[in-house]
KEKOL-591421 format. One record per residue: residue number from 1; chain; x, y, z of N, C-alpha, C, O in turn. Coordinates in steps of 0.1 Angstrom, whole numbers, plus 2048, in hexadecimal, padded with zeros to 3 digits. Layout:
BEGIN
     n   chain   n_u   n_v   n_w   ca_u   ca_v   ca_w   c_u   c_v   c_w   o_u   o_v   o_w
   NUM       A     X     Y     Z      X      Y      Z     X     Y     Z     X     Y     Z
...
% end
This chain:
BEGIN
     n   chain   n_u   n_v   n_w   ca_u   ca_v   ca_w   c_u   c_v   c_w   o_u   o_v   o_w
     1       A   B3A   2A2   182    B2C    2A6    17F   B2D   2AD   171   B36   2B6   16F
     2       A   B23   2AA   168    B23    2AF    15B   B1E   2BD   15B   B17   2C1   165
     3       A   B21   2C5   150    B1B    2D3    150   B0C   2D3   150   B06   2DD   156
     4       A   B06   2C9   14B    AF7    2C9    14C   AF2   2C7   15A   AE9   2CE   15E
     5       A   AF9   2BF   162    AF5    2BD    170   AF8   2CA   178   AF0   2CE   180
     6       A   B03   2D1   174    B06    2DE    17B   AFB   2E8   178   AF7   2EF   182
     7       A   AF6   2E9   16C    AEB    2F2    169   ADE   2EF   170   AD7   2F7   174
     8       A   ADC   2E1   171    ACF    2DD    177   ACF   2E1   186   AC6   2E6   18C
     9       A   ADB   2DF   18D    ADD    2E2    19B   ADB   2F1   19E   AD5   2F5   1A7
    10       A   AE1   2F9   195    AE0    308    197   AD2   30C   195   ACE   315   19C
    11       A   ACB   307   18C    ABD    30B    18A   AB4   307   196   AAB   30F   19A
    12       A   AB7   2FB   19C    AAF    2F7    1A7   AB2   301   1B3   AA8   304   1BA
    13       A   ABE   305   1B5    AC1    30E    1C0   ABB   31B   1BE   AB5   321   1C8
    14       A   ABB   321   1B3    AB4    32E    1B0   AA5   32D   1B2   A9F   336   1B6
    15       A   AA0   321   1AF    A91    320    1B0   A8D   320   1BF   A83   326   1C3
    16       A   A96   319   1C7    A93    319    1D6   A94   327   1DC   A8C   32B   1E4
    17       A   A9E   32F   1D7    AA0    33D    1DC   A94   345   1D8   A8F   34D   1E0
    18       A   A8F   343   1CC    A83    34B    1C8   A77   348   1D0   A6F   350   1D2
    19       A   A75   33B   1D4    A69    337    1DC   A69   33E   1E9   A5F   341   1EE
    20       A   A75   340   1EF    A76    346    1FD   A75   356   1FC   A73   35C   206
    21       A   A78   35B   1F1    A79    36A    1EF   A6B   370   1F0   A61   36A   1EC
    22       A   A6A   37D   1F6    A5D    384    1F7   A5C   38D   1EB   A66   391   1E5
    23       A   A50   391   1E7    A4E    399    1DC   A55   3A7   1DE   A56   3AC   1EA
    24       A   A5A   3AD   1D4    A61    3B9    1D5   A58   3C4   1DA   A5C   3CD   1E1
    25       A   A4B   3C4   1D6    A42    3CE    1DA   A40   3CE   1E9   A40   3D9   1F0
    26       A   A3F   3C2   1EF    A3D    3C1    1FD   A4A   3C6   205   A49   3CC   20F
    27       A   A56   3C3   1FF    A62    3C8    205   A62   3D7   205   A66   3DD   20F
    28       A   A5E   3DE   1FB    A5E    3EC    1FA   A54   3F2   204   A57   3FC   20B
    29       A   A48   3EB   205    A3E    3F0    20F   A44   3EF   21D   A42   3F8   225
    30       A   A4A   3E4   220    A50    3E2    22E   A5B   3ED   230   A5C   3F2   23B
    31       A   A63   3F0   226    A6D    3FA    228   A67   408   22B   A6C   40F   233
    32       A   A5C   40B   224    A56    418    226   A50   418   234   A52   423   23B
    33       A   A4A   40D   239    A44    40D    246   A4F   40F   251   A4E   416   25B
    34       A   A5B   408   24F    A66    409    258   A6B   418   259   A6E   41D   264
    35       A   A6C   41E   24D    A71    42C    24D   A67   435   254   A6C   43E   25C
    36       A   A5A   433   252    A50    43B    259   A51   43A   268   A51   444   270
    37       A   A53   42D   26D    A54    42B    27B   A61   432   281   A60   438   28C
    38       A   A6C   431   27A    A78    438    27F   A76   447   27F   A7A   44D   289
    39       A   A6F   44D   275    A6C    45B    276   A64   45F   281   A66   469   288
    40       A   A59   457   284    A50    45A    28F   A58   459   29D   A56   461   2A6
    41       A   A61   44F   29E    A68    44D    2AA   A72   459   2AC   A73   45E   2B8
    42       A   A78   45D   2A1    A82    469    2A3   A7A   475   2A6   A7E   47D   2AF
    43       A   A6E   477   2A0    A66    483    2A3   A62   484   2B1   A62   48E   2B8
    44       A   A5D   478   2B7    A59    477    2C5   A64   47A   2CE   A63   481   2D8
    45       A   A70   476   2CB    A7C    478    2D3   A7F   487   2D3   A83   48D   2DE
    46       A   A7F   48E   2C8    A81    49C    2C7   A77   4A4   2CF   A7B   4AD   2D6
    47       A   A6A   4A0   2CE    A60    4A8    2D5   A62   4A6   2E4   A60   4AF   2EC
    48       A   A66   49A   2E8    A68    497    2F7   A73   4A0   2FC   A73   4A5   307
    49       A   A7E   4A0   2F4    A8A    4A8    2F8   A86   4B7   2F9   A8A   4BE   302
    50       A   A7E   4BC   2EF    A7B    4CA    2EF   A72   4CD   2FB   A73   4D8   301
    51       A   A69   4C4   2FE    A60    4C6    30A   A67   4C7   317   A64   4CE   320
    52       A   A72   4BE   318    A7A    4BE    324   A81   4CB   326   A83   4CF   331
    53       A   A85   4D2   31B    A8D    4DE    31C   A83   4EA   31F   A86   4F3   327
    54       A   A78   4EA   318    A6F    4F6    318   A66   4F6   324   A63   501   329
    55       A   A62   4EA   329    A58    4EA    334   A5F   4E7   341   A68   4DE   342
    56       A   A5C   4EF   34C    A62    4EC    359   A5D   4DE   35E   A52   4DA   35B
    57       A   A65   4D8   367    A61    4CB    36C   A5A   4CE   37A   A5F   4D5   382
    58       A   A4E   4C8   37C    A47    4CA    388   A4C   4C0   392   A4C   4B4   390
    59       A   A4F   4C5   39E    A54    4BC    3A9   A48   4B8   3B1   A3F   4C0   3B4
    60       A   A47   4AB   3B5    A3C    4A6    3BC   A3C   4AC   3CA   A47   4AE   3D0
    61       A   A30   4B0   3CF    A2F    4B4    3DD   A30   4C3   3DF   A27   4C9   3E4
    62       A   A3B   4C9   3DA    A3D    4D8    3DD   A37   4E1   3D3   A35   4ED   3D7
    63       A   A34   4DD   3C7    A2F    4E5    3BD   A3A   4EF   3B8   A37   4F8   3B0
    64       A   A47   4EC   3BB    A51    4F5    3B6   A55   4F0   3A8   A52   4E5   3A4
    65       A   A5C   4F8   3A1    A60    4F5    393   A6F   4F6   392   A75   4FF   398
    66       A   A75   4ED   38B    A83    4EE    388   A85   4ED   379   A7D   4E6   372
    67       A   A90   4F2   374    A92    4F1    366   A9F   4EA   364   AA8   4EB   36C
    68       A   AA1   4E3   358    AAD    4DC    356   AB9   4E6   356   AB7   4F2   352
    69       A   AC5   4E1   359    AD0    4EA    35A   AD3   4EF   34C   AD2   4E7   342
    70       A   AD7   4FC   34A    ADA    501    33D   AE6   4FA   337   AEF   4F5   33E
    71       A   AE7   4F9   32A    AF3    4F3    323   B00   4FA   327   B00   506   329
    72       A   B0A   4F3   327    B17    4F9    32A   B1B   503   320   B19   501   314
    73       A   B21   50E   324    B24    519    31B   B31   514   313   B39   50D   318
    74       A   B31   519   306    B3C    516    2FE   B48   51E   302   B47   527   30A
    75       A   B54   51C   2FC    B5F    524    300   B5D   532   2FC   B62   53B   303
    76       A   B57   535   2F0    B54    543    2EC   B4B   549   2F6   B4D   555   2FA
    77       A   B40   543   2FB    B37    549    304   B3D   54B   311   B3B   556   317
    78       A   B46   542   316    B4C    544    323   B55   550   323   B57   556   32D
    79       A   B5B   554   317    B63    560    317   B5C   56C   313   B63   577   311
    80       A   B4F   56C   312    B47    578    30E   B46   582   319   B47   57E   325
    81       A   B44   58F   316    B42    599    321   B36   595   32A   B37   597   336
    82       A   B2C   590   324    B20    58D    32C   B23   582   336   B1F   582   342
    83       A   B2B   578   332    B2F    56D    33B   B38   572   346   B37   56E   352
    84       A   B41   57B   343    B4A    581    34D   B42   589   357   B45   588   363
    85       A   B38   591   353    B30    599    35C   B28   590   365   B26   592   371
    86       A   B22   585   35F    B1A    57C    368   B23   575   372   B1F   573   37E
    87       A   B30   571   36F    B39    56C    378   B3C   576   383   B3C   572   38F
    88       A   B3D   582   380    B40    58D    38A   B35   58F   393   B36   590   39F
    89       A   B28   58F   38E    B1D    590    396   B1C   585   3A0   B1A   587   3AC
    90       A   B1E   579   39B    B1D    56D    3A4   B27   56E   3AF   B25   56A   3BB
    91       A   B34   572   3AC    B3E    572    3B5   B3C   57D   3C0   B3E   57B   3CC
    92       A   B37   589   3BB    B34    594    3C5   B29   590   3CE   B2A   593   3DA
    93       A   B1F   589   3CA    B14    585    3D2   B15   578   3D9   B0C   573   3E0
    94       A   B21   571   3D6    B23    564    3DC   B18   55A   3D9   B14   552   3E2
    95       A   B12   55C   3CD    B08    552    3C8   AFC   552   3D1   AF5   548   3D1
    96       A   AF9   55D   3D7    AED    55E    3DF   AE7   56C   3E0   AEC   575   3DA
    97       A   ADD   56E   3E8    AD7    57B    3EA   AE0   584   3F2   AE8   57F   3FA
    98       A   ADF   592   3F1    AE7    59A    3FA   AE3   599   408   AD7   594   40B
    99       A   AEC   59C   411    AE9    599    41F   AE3   5A4   427   ADE   5A2   432
   100       A   AE4   5B1   422    ADF    5BC    42A   AEA   5C1   433   AF5   5BC   433
   101       A   AE6   5CA   43C    AF0    5D0    445   AEF   5C9   452   AE5   5C7   458
   102       A   AFB   5C5   457    AFC    5BE    464   AF6   5C7   46F   AFA   5D2   471
   103       A   AED   5C2   477    AE7    5C9    481   ADB   5D2   47D   AD4   5D7   486
   104       A   AD8   5D3   471    ACD    5DB    46C   AC0   5D4   46D   AC0   5C8   471
   105       A   AB5   5DA   46A    AA8    5D4    46B   AA6   5C8   461   A9E   5BF   464
   106       A   AAE   5C8   456    AAD    5BE    44C   ABA   5B7   44C   AC2   5BA   443
   107       A   ABC   5AD   455    AC9    5A6    455   ACC   59E   448   AD7   59E   443
   108       A   AC1   598   443    AC3    590    437   AB7   592   42E   AAF   589   42C
   109       A   AB6   59E   428    AAA    5A1    41F   AAB   59A   412   AB6   598   40D
   110       A   AA0   596   40D    AA0    58F    3FF   A9E   59B   3F5   A93   59E   3F1
   111       A   AAA   5A0   3F1    AAA    5AB    3E8   AAE   5A7   3DA   AB3   5B0   3D3
   112       A   AAC   59B   3D7    AB0    597    3C9   ABB   58D   3C9   AC5   58F   3D0
   113       A   ABA   583   3C0    AC5    579    3BE   ACF   57F   3B4   ACC   589   3AD
   114       A   ADA   578   3B2    AE4    57D    3A8   ADE   57E   39A   AE2   587   393
   115       A   AD4   576   396    ACF    577    389   AC7   584   387   AC4   588   37C
   116       A   AC3   58B   392    ABC    597    391   AC5   5A3   391   AC0   5AF   391
   117       A   AD2   5A1   392    ADB    5AC    392   AE4   5AC   386   AE6   5A2   380
   118       A   AEA   5B8   383    AF4    5B8    378   AFF   5C3   37C   AFD   5CB   385
   119       A   B0A   5C2   375    B15    5CB    377   B11   5D9   371   B0E   5DA   365
   120       A   B10   5E3   379    B0D    5F0    374   B1A   5F8   370   B1A   5FE   365
   121       A   B24   5F7   378    B31    5FD    374   B3C   5F6   37C   B39   5F2   388
   122       A   B48   5F5   377    B53    5EF    37E   B60   5F5   37A   B61   5FC   370
   123       A   B6A   5F3   383    B77    5F8    380   B82   5EE   386   B7F   5E6   38E
   124       A   B8E   5EF   380    B98    5E6    384   BA1   5ED   38F   BA4   5F9   38D
   125       A   BA6   5E5   398    BAF    5EA    3A2   BBA   5DF   3A4   BB9   5D6   3AD
   126       A   BC4   5DF   39B    BCE    5D4    39B   BC7   5C8   396   BC1   5C8   38B
   127       A   BC8   5BD   39D    BC2    5B0    399   BB3   5AF   39D   BAC   5A6   39A
   128       A   BAE   5B9   3A5    BA1    5B9    3AA   B97   5C1   3A0   B9B   5CA   399
   129       A   B8B   5BD   3A1    B80    5C4    39A   B77   5CA   3A4   B71   5C2   3AD
   130       A   B75   5D7   3A4    B6C    5DD    3AD   B5F   5E1   3A5   B60   5E7   39A
   131       A   B54   5DD   3AA    B48    5DE    3A2   B3C   5E3   3A9   B3B   5E2   3B6
   132       A   B32   5E9   3A2    B25    5ED    3A7   B1B   5E4   3A0   B1A   5E4   394
   133       A   B14   5DC   3A8    B09    5D3    3A3   AFC   5DA   3A6   AFA   5E0   3B0
   134       A   AF2   5D9   39D    AE5    5DF    39F   ADA   5D5   39D   ADB   5CC   394
   135       A   AD0   5D7   3A5    AC3    5D0    3A3   AB7   5D9   3A4   AB9   5E5   3A5
   136       A   AAB   5D3   3A3    A9F    5DC    3A3   A9E   5E5   3B0   A99   5F0   3AF
   137       A   AA3   5E0   3BB    AA0    5E7    3C8   AAC   5EE   3CE   AAB   5F6   3D7
   138       A   AB8   5EA   3C8    AC4    5F1    3CE   AD1   5EB   3C7   AD0   5E6   3BC
   139       A   ADC   5ED   3CE    AE9    5EA    3C8   AF2   5E4   3D2   AF0   5E4   3DE
   140       A   AFE   5DF   3CD    B08    5D9    3D6   B16   5DD   3D0   B18   5DE   3C4
   141       A   B1F   5E0   3D9    B2D    5E3    3D6   B35   5D8   3DA   B33   5D2   3E4
   142       A   B3F   5D4   3D1    B47    5C9    3D4   B55   5CA   3CE   B57   5D1   3C4
   143       A   B5E   5C3   3D3    B6C    5C1    3CE   B6F   5B2   3CD   B6E   5AB   3D7
   144       A   B73   5AD   3C1    B75    59F    3BF   B82   59D   3B8   B87   5A4   3B0
   145       A   B89   592   3BD    B95    58D    3B6   B95   57E   3B7   B94   578   3C2
   146       A   B96   578   3AC    B97    569    3AB   B8B   563   3B2   B8C   559   3BA
   147       A   B7F   568   3B0    B72    563    3B5   B72   564   3C5   B69   55E   3CB
   148       A   B7A   56D   3CA    B7A    56F    3D9   B77   57E   3DC   B7C   587   3D5
   149       A   B6E   580   3E5    B6B    58E    3EA   B6A   58D   3F9   B64   584   3FF
   150       A   B70   597   400    B70    597    40E   B64   59D   415   B61   59B   420
   151       A   B5D   5A6   40D    B51    5AC    413   B44   5A5   410   B43   5A0   404
   152       A   B3B   5A3   419    B2F    59D    416   B27   5A6   40C   B28   5B2   40C
   153       A   B1E   5A0   404    B16    5A8    3FA   B0C   5B0   401   B00   5AB   403
   154       A   B0F   5BC   405    B06    5C4    40D   AFD   5CC   404   B01   5D3   3FB
   155       A   AF0   5CA   406    AE6    5D1    3FE   AE4   5E0   403   AE4   5E3   40F
   156       A   AE3   5E8   3F9    AE1    5F7    3FB   AD5   5FB   3F3   AD6   5F9   3E7
   157       A   ACB   601   3F9    AC0    606    3F1   AC4   612   3E8   ACC   61A   3EC
   158       A   ABD   614   3DD    ABF    620    3D5   ABA   62C   3DD   AAF   62C   3E1
   159       A   AC2   636   3E0    ABE    641    3E8   AB6   64B   3DF   AB7   64B   3D2
   160       A   AAD   653   3E5    AA5    65C    3DE   A99   656   3D8   A96   64A   3DA
   161       A   A91   65E   3D1    A85    659    3CB   A88   652   3BE   A8C   659   3B4
   162       A   A85   645   3BC    A88    63E    3B0   A7B   639   3A9   A7B   631   3A1
   163       A   A6F   63E   3AE    A63    63A    3A9   A61   63D   39A   A5A   636   393
   164       A   A68   647   395    A67    64B    387   A74   647   380   A77   64C   375
   165       A   A7C   63E   386    A88    639    37F   A95   63E   387   A94   648   38F
   166       A   AA0   638   383    AAD    63C    38A   AB2   649   385   ABB   64E   38C
   167       A   AAD   64F   37B    AB2    65C    376   AA8   667   379   AA9   671   372
   168       A   A9F   665   382    A95    66F    385   A9A   67A   38F   A92   683   393
   169       A   AA7   679   394    AAC    683    39D   AAF   690   396   AB1   690   38A
   170       A   AAE   69B   39D    AB1    6A8    396   AC0   6AA   394   AC8   6A3   39A
   171       A   AC4   6B2   38B    AD2    6B5    388   AD8   6AA   380   AD1   6A2   37A
   172       A   AE5   6AA   37F    AED    6A0    377   AF3   695   37F   AF7   68B   379
   173       A   AF4   696   38C    AFB    68D    394   AF3   688   3A0   AEB   690   3A5
   174       A   AF5   67C   3A4    AEF    677    3B0   AF9   66D   3B7   AFD   664   3B1
   175       A   AFC   670   3C4    B05    667    3CB   AFD   65C   3D2   AF3   65F   3D9
   176       A   B01   650   3D0    AF9    644    3D5   B00   63E   3E1   AFA   639   3EA
   177       A   B0E   63E   3E2    B15    639    3ED   B23   63D   3ED   B29   640   3E2
   178       A   B29   63E   3F9    B38    640    3FB   B3C   637   406   B36   637   411
   179       A   B46   62E   404    B49    624    40E   B57   61E   40C   B5E   621   401
   180       A   B5C   616   415    B68    60E    414   B65   600   411   B5B   5FA   417
   181       A   B6D   5F9   409    B6C    5EB    407   B7A   5E5   40A   B84   5EB   406
   182       A   B7B   5D9   410    B87    5D2    413   B8D   5CD   406   B86   5C6   3FE
   183       A   B9A   5CF   404    BA0    5C9    3F8   BA1   5BA   3FA   BA2   5B5   405
   184       A   BA1   5B3   3EF    BA2    5A4    3EF   BB0   59F   3EE   BB4   595   3F5
   185       A   BB8   5A6   3E6    BC6    5A1    3E3   BD0   5A3   3EE   BCC   5A7   3F9
   186       A   BDC   5A2   3EB    BE7    5A4    3F4   BE7   5B2   3FA   BE5   5BC   3F3
   187       A   BE8   5B3   407    BE7    5BF    40E   BD9   5C2   412   BD7   5CD   419
   188       A   BD0   5BA   40F    BC2    5BC    413   BBE   5B5   420   BC6   5B4   429
   189       A   BB1   5B2   421    BAC    5AB    42C   BAE   5B3   439   BB2   5AE   444
   190       A   BAC   5C0   438    BAD    5C9    444   BBB   5CD   449   BBC   5D3   453
   191       A   BC5   5CA   441    BD3    5CE    445   BD4   5DD   444   BCC   5E4   43E
   192       A   BDE   5E2   44A    BE0    5F1    44A   BE7   5F6   43D   BE9   602   43B
   193       A   BEC   5EC   434    BF3    5F0    428   BEA   5F1   41C   BE9   5E7   415
   194       A   BE3   5FC   41B    BDB    5FE    40F   BD1   5F3   40D   BCF   5ED   402
   195       A   BCA   5EF   418    BC1    5E4    418   BB3   5E7   414   BAA   5DE   416
   196       A   BB0   5F3   410    BA2    5F7    40D   BA1   5FE   400   BAA   603   3FA
   197       A   B94   5FE   3FB    B90    607    3F0   B87   612   3F6   B7E   60E   3FE
   198       A   B88   61E   3F3    B7E    628    3F6   B77   62B   3E9   B7D   62F   3DF
   199       A   B69   62A   3EA    B61    62A    3DE   B57   635   3DF   B52   638   3EA
   200       A   B53   63A   3D4    B47    642    3D3   B40   63E   3C6   B46   63D   3BB
   201       A   B33   63D   3C7    B2B    639    3BB   B1E   641   3BB   B19   646   3C5
   202       A   B19   642   3AF    B0C    64A    3AD   B07   649   39F   B0B   641   397
   203       A   AFE   652   39C    AF8    652    38E   AFA   660   387   AFC   66A   38E
   204       A   AFA   660   37A    AFB    66C    372   AF1   66C   367   AEC   661   364
   205       A   AEF   677   361    AE5    678    356   AED   67A   348   AF8   67D   348
   206       A   AE5   679   33D    AEB    67B    330   AF2   689   32F   AED   693   335
   207       A   AFC   68A   328    B04    696    326   B11   696   32F   B1A   69D   32C
   208       A   B11   68E   339    B1D    68C    342   B26   682   33B   B22   677   339
   209       A   B33   686   339    B3C    67D    333   B48   67B   33B   B51   672   339
   210       A   B4A   683   346    B55    681    34F   B51   685   35D   B4A   690   35F
   211       A   B55   67E   367    B52    681    375   B5F   680   37D   B66   676   37D
   212       A   B63   68B   383    B70    68B    38B   B6C   68C   39A   B64   694   39E
   213       A   B73   683   3A2    B71    683    3B0   B7E   687   3B7   B89   683   3B3
   214       A   B7D   691   3C0    B88    696    3C7   B87   692   3D6   B7D   695   3DD
   215       A   B92   68B   3DB    B92    687    3E9   B9C   690   3F1   BA2   699   3EB
   216       A   B9C   68E   3FE    BA6    696    406   BB4   692   402   BB6   688   3FB
   217       A   BBD   69A   406    BCC    698    403   BCE   69A   3F4   BD8   695   3EE
   218       A   BC5   6A1   3ED    BC7    6A5    3DF   BC6   699   3D5   BCA   69A   3CA
   219       A   BC0   68E   3DA    BBE    682    3D1   BB3   684   3C7   BA8   689   3CC
   220       A   BB4   681   3BB    BAA    682    3B1   BA9   675   3A9   BB2   66E   3A7
   221       A   B9D   673   3A4    B9A    667    39C   B8F   669   392   B84   66F   397
   222       A   B90   665   386    B85    666    37D   B7C   659   37F   B82   64E   37F
   223       A   B6F   65B   381    B67    650    383   B65   648   375   B66   64E   36B
   224       A   B62   63B   377    B5E    633    36B   B4F   635   369   B47   634   372
   225       A   B4B   638   35D    B3D    63B    359   B38   630   350   B3E   62B   347
   226       A   B2B   62C   353    B25    622    34B   B16   622   34D   B11   61F   358
   227       A   B0F   625   343    B00    623    343   AF9   62B   34E   AEF   626   353
   228       A   AFE   637   351    AF7    63F    35B   AFC   63D   369   AF7   643   373
   229       A   B06   634   36B    B0C    632    379   B1B   635   378   B22   632   36F
   230       A   B20   63A   383    B2F    63D    384   B34   637   391   B2D   634   39B
   231       A   B41   634   390    B48    62D    39B   B57   633   39B   B5E   632   391
   232       A   B5B   638   3A7    B69    63D    3A8   B6F   637   3B5   B68   634   3BF
   233       A   B7C   635   3B5    B83    62F    3C0   B91   634   3C2   B97   639   3B8
   234       A   B96   633   3CE    BA4    636    3D2   BA8   62C   3DC   BA0   626   3E3
   235       A   BB5   629   3DD    BBA    620    3E7   BB8   626   3F5   BB9   632   3F6
   236       A   BB6   61E   3FE    BB3    622    40C   BB9   618   416   BBE   60E   412
   237       A   BB9   61C   422    BBE    613    42D   BBA   617   43A   BB6   623   43C
   238       A   BBA   60E   444    BB8    611    452   BC5   617   457   BD0   614   453
   239       A   BC4   620   461    BD0    625    467   BD3   61D   474   BC9   61B   47C
   240       A   BDF   619   476    BE3    611    481   BE8   619   48D   BF0   622   48B
   241       A   BE2   617   499    BE6    61E    4A5   BF2   618   4AB   BF6   60D   4A7
   242       A   BF8   61E   4B5    C03    619    4BC   C00   60C   4C3   C09   603   4C4
   243       A   BF4   60A   4C7    BF0    5FD    4CE   BEC   5F2   4C4   BE8   5E7   4C9
   244       A   BEE   5F5   4B8    BEA    5EA    4AE   BDC   5EB   4A9   BD8   5E4   4A0
   245       A   BD3   5F3   4AF    BC6    5F4    4AB   BC5   5FD   49E   BCE   604   49B
   246       A   BBA   5FB   497    BB8    603    48B   BAD   60E   48C   BA3   60C   493
   247       A   BB0   619   486    BA6    624    486   BA0   625   478   BA6   620   46E
   248       A   B94   62A   477    B8D    62B    46B   B95   634   461   B9C   63D   464
   249       A   B94   630   454    B9B    638    44A   B97   647   44A   B8B   64A   44E
   250       A   B9F   64F   445    B9D    65E    445   B99   663   437   B9A   66F   435
   251       A   B96   65A   42E    B92    65E    421   B85   666   421   B7B   663   428
   252       A   B85   672   41A    B7A    67A    419   B79   680   40B   B83   684   405
   253       A   B6D   680   406    B6A    685    3F8   B67   694   3F9   B5E   698   401
   254       A   B6F   69C   3F2    B6D    6AA    3F2   B63   6AF   3E8   B5B   6B8   3EB
   255       A   B64   6AA   3DC    B5A    6AE    3D2   B59   6A4   3C7   B61   69B   3C5
   256       A   B4E   6A5   3BF    B4B    69C    3B4   B46   6A6   3A9   B3C   6AD   3AB
   257       A   B4C   6A5   39D    B49    6AF    393   B46   6A7   386   B4D   69E   382
   258       A   B3B   6AB   37F    B37    6A6    372   B3A   6AF   367   B38   6BB   368
   259       A   B40   6AA   35C    B44    6B2    350   B3D   6AD   344   B39   6A1   343
   260       A   B3B   6B6   33A    B36    6B2    32D   B41   6B0   323   B4D   6B0   327
   261       A   B3E   6AE   317    B48    6AA    30D   B52   6B6   30A   B5D   6B4   306
   262       A   B4D   6C2   30D    B56    6CE    30B   B5F   6D1   317   B66   6DA   317
   263       A   B5D   6C9   321    B65    6CB    32E   B5E   6D5   337   B64   6D9   341
   264       A   B52   6DA   334    B4B    6E3    33C   B45   6DC   348   B41   6D0   347
   265       A   B45   6E3   353    B3F    6DD    35F   B30   6DD   35E   B29   6E8   35C
   266       A   B29   6D1   35F    B1B    6D0    360   B15   6D1   36E   B0B   6D7   370
   267       A   B1C   6CB   377    B18    6CC    385   B24   6C9   38E   B2C   6C0   38A
   268       A   B25   6CF   399    B2F    6CC    3A3   B29   6CA   3B1   B20   6D2   3B5
   269       A   B2C   6C0   3B8    B27    6BD    3C5   B33   6BF   3CF   B3D   6B8   3CD
   270       A   B32   6C7   3D8    B3C    6C9    3E2   B38   6C5   3F0   B2D   6C8   3F5
   271       A   B40   6BC   3F6    B3C    6B7    403   B3D   6C1   40E   B47   6CA   40D
   272       A   B34   6C2   417    B35    6CB    422   B40   6C8   42C   B44   6BC   42D
   273       A   B45   6D1   433    B4F    6CF    43E   B5C   6C9   438   B61   6CE   42F
   274       A   B61   6BF   43F    B6E    6B9    43B   B6D   6AF   42F   B77   6AA   42A
   275       A   B60   6AC   42B    B5E    6A3    420   B56   698   424   B52   695   42F
   276       A   B52   690   41A    B49    684    41B   B52   678   41E   B59   674   415
   277       A   B50   672   429    B58    666    42C   B50   65A   427   B56   651   421
   278       A   B43   659   42A    B3B    64E    426   B2D   652   425   B28   65B   42C
   279       A   B25   64A   41D    B17    64C    41C   B11   63F   418   B14   639   40E
   280       A   B08   63A   421    B01    62D    41F   AF2   631   41D   AEC   636   427
   281       A   AED   62E   412    ADF    631    410   AD5   62A   419   AC9   62E   41A
   282       A   ADA   61F   420    AD1    619    429   ACD   622   435   AC3   620   43B
   283       A   AD6   62C   437    AD3    636    442   AC7   63F   43F   AC2   645   447
   284       A   AC3   63F   432    AB8    647    42E   AAB   642   434   AA0   649   434
   285       A   AAB   636   43A    A9E    631    440   A9C   636   44E   A91   634   454
   286       A   AA6   63D   454    AA5    641    462   AA3   650   464   AA6   657   45A
   287       A   A9F   654   470    A9F    662    473   AAD   668   473   AB7   661   475
   288       A   AAD   675   470    ABA    67B    46F   AC2   677   463   ACE   677   463
   289       A   ABB   673   458    AC2    66E    44C   ACB   679   446   AC8   685   447
   290       A   AD5   675   43F    ADE    67E    438   AD7   686   42D   ACD   682   428
   291       A   ADD   692   42A    AD8    69A    41F   AD8   693   412   ACF   696   40A
   292       A   AE1   68A   410    AE2    683    403   AD6   67A   401   AD4   675   3F5
   293       A   ACE   677   40B    AC2    66F    409   AB8   675   401   AB0   66E   3FA
   294       A   AB7   682   402    AAC    68A    3FA   AB2   68E   3ED   ABE   68F   3EB
   295       A   AA8   691   3E4    AAC    696    3D7   AAD   6A5   3D7   AB1   6AB   3CC
% end
C-alpha cells in the first residue's frame, strides 16, 4: 500500500471516531452530575449511621428501648484507671443488682445496677482487692481476685441521716460498717487458716489526713482514705473447735482515731466494752437498733 493510501485510511478511521464521540461539554456535565450523586449518597450514609448511634431503637410490642453496643475499648482505654474501676464494680456485683440480706425483709431489693455504683475506696490484700462500692442508696463491701468473689453483693443502706448529704453527720468521723469477708485466694473459702478479712469502713470530713484503727491483741492499721470514705482491714479467721466445727472470729475494734496534717487528734471513737465486733447498718431499721445508727 502506498503512503497516499495509508494517509487516506488513517483519515477515514479518525473521522469515524469523531462521529461517535460526545461533545466535551456534555462529558463535563455528566461528570459533574455523577460527582453530585456520589456526594449525596455518601452524605445519606453518614446521616443514617449517625442516627443509628444517637437514637435508641424501638422494639415492637414492648415499648422498650435498646442501644447499639458501645465500640470496643482501645488498648489504652482498657488499661485506664476508669476501666479498671468499672471492671472491679462489675466483678464485685457479679454483673447484677445487689442481693440484700438473706432472710431479711428485702431478699432481693433493686438497689441499683453496677452502672449506678462506683469504687469509693479500695485496698490490696495480697492478690486480692478489697473494695467499698457506693451508690445513691447504700454501699457494698467486696473482696475480688481474678474476677472471683466468694461473698454475694450484699446491699447496706447508708446509716444515719443522709438527706443533706453523706457529710452531714456531726464531728469528723462516721462508722458505716464493721464485718468479715471471706478471702478468695488460697487459704480462703471459710478455711481456718487466715480465711477472712475483718473490715471497718466509714466517712470522714475535710481536715482528716490519717485514720488509725486499733483492734484487739494490739493490732493496728492505717485506713485507706479517698474522697471522704475510709477502709481498714486486718487478716482474720474462724477458730476451729475440737469437733471440727468453727466458731465466730474474735476480732474486735477498740478505737478509731482521726488525725490532721500536724498529727493532732481531731476525733477519737472508742468502742464500749470489749470492742466492736460487727456493725451492719441494715439493723438500723429494727427496734433496739445500735447506737451507731444515730448521729
